[in-house]
C-alpha positions in Angstrom: -52.7 69.8 -51.5 -54.7 67.8 -54.0 -53.0 67.4 -57.4 -53.9 65.5 -60.5 -51.2 64.2 -62.7 -51.9 63.0 -66.3 -49.8 60.6 -68.2 -49.9 58.5 -71.3 -50.3 61.0 -74.1 -48.3 60.8 -77.3 -48.3 60.5 -81.1 -50.4 57.8 -82.7 -51.6 57.1 -86.3 -55.2 57.4 -87.2 -57.1 54.3 -86.3 -54.8 53.6 -83.5 -55.4 53.4 -79.7 -54.0 55.2 -76.7 -54.8 55.3 -73.0 -54.3 58.3 -70.8 -54.2 58.2 -67.0 -54.9 60.7 -64.2 -53.6 60.0 -60.8 -54.6 61.9 -57.6 -52.1 62.9 -55.0 -54.4 61.6 -52.3 -57.5 59.6 -52.0 -60.3 61.9 -53.3 -61.9 59.6 -55.7 -64.5 58.4 -53.3 -66.1 61.8 -53.3 -65.3 63.2 -56.7 -66.8 62.6 -60.1 -63.9 62.7 -62.5 -63.9 64.0 -66.1 -61.7 64.3 -69.1 -61.7 67.5 -71.2 -59.7 68.4 -74.2 -58.6 71.5 -75.9 -57.5 71.7 -79.5 -55.5 74.8 -80.8 -57.9 77.7 -81.4 -60.8 75.9 -79.8 -62.6 76.0 -76.5 -62.0 73.3 -73.9 -64.7 70.7 -74.2 -66.0 67.8 -72.1 -65.0 64.4 -73.5 -66.2 62.0 -70.8 -67.2 61.9 -67.2 -67.5 59.1 -64.6 -69.4 59.5 -61.3 -68.3 58.1 -58.0 -70.6 55.1 -58.5 -69.3 54.5 -62.1 -72.0 56.0 -64.2 -70.5 57.4 -67.4 -71.4 59.9 -70.1 -69.6 60.9 -73.3 -69.5 63.6 -75.9 -71.2 62.5 -79.1 -68.0 62.8 -81.0 -66.3 60.0 -79.0 -69.2 57.7 -78.2 -68.3 54.1 -79.1 -64.6 54.9 -79.4 -63.6 56.2 -75.9 -64.1 54.6 -72.6 -63.6 56.3 -69.2 -63.2 54.2 -66.1 -61.8 54.6 -62.6 -59.8 52.5 -60.2 -60.6 53.8 -56.7 -57.9 51.6 -55.1 -55.3 53.3 -57.2 -56.8 56.8 -57.1 -56.7 56.8 -60.9 -59.1 57.5 -63.7 -58.4 56.4 -67.2 -59.5 57.3 -70.7 -59.1 54.5 -73.2 -59.2 55.9 -76.8 -59.6 53.7 -79.8 -60.2 54.4 -83.5 -58.5 57.7 -83.1 -58.9 60.4 -85.7 -56.9 63.5 -86.5 -59.7 65.5 -85.1 -59.0 64.0 -81.6 -55.7 65.8 -81.5 -55.7 68.0 -78.4 -54.3 68.5 -75.0 -56.3 66.3 -72.7 -57.0 67.5 -69.1 -58.3 65.6 -66.1 -60.8 67.4 -63.8 -61.9 66.6 -60.3 -65.4 68.1 -60.1 -66.0 68.5 -56.4 -62.6 70.0 -55.7 -62.6 71.9 -59.1 -59.0 70.9 -59.7 -57.4 70.5 -63.2 -54.4 68.4 -64.1 -51.6 69.9 -66.1 -52.7 68.3 -69.4 -51.2 65.7 -71.7 -50.8 66.1 -75.5 -52.5 63.6 -77.8 -51.6 63.9 -81.5 -53.2 61.7 -84.1 -51.5 61.7 -87.5 -53.3 61.0 -90.7 
């Protein structure tokens, strides 16, 4: 069974940086575009960033220039590097494997002002 396991969330002050990771239970990265979504309390889940199998990326306007998504196929892991964090980035961040339509369990990111 394919599983996605996120890690790296936590509490950071505004302006700080954080990296979250998503590891697959087996090698699915060669055929899956991977994405990070986030959901803040009382809000709908939204796409943050996406990376295709060949490394092409796209980002939500709210994070462009601050967040970077990248993948390491050898490690079956996708990362989201977050910089210049704002309190508005506070949310649970979820990893998503598009072809298999599988979600990770989520990792909490809290940005204090």
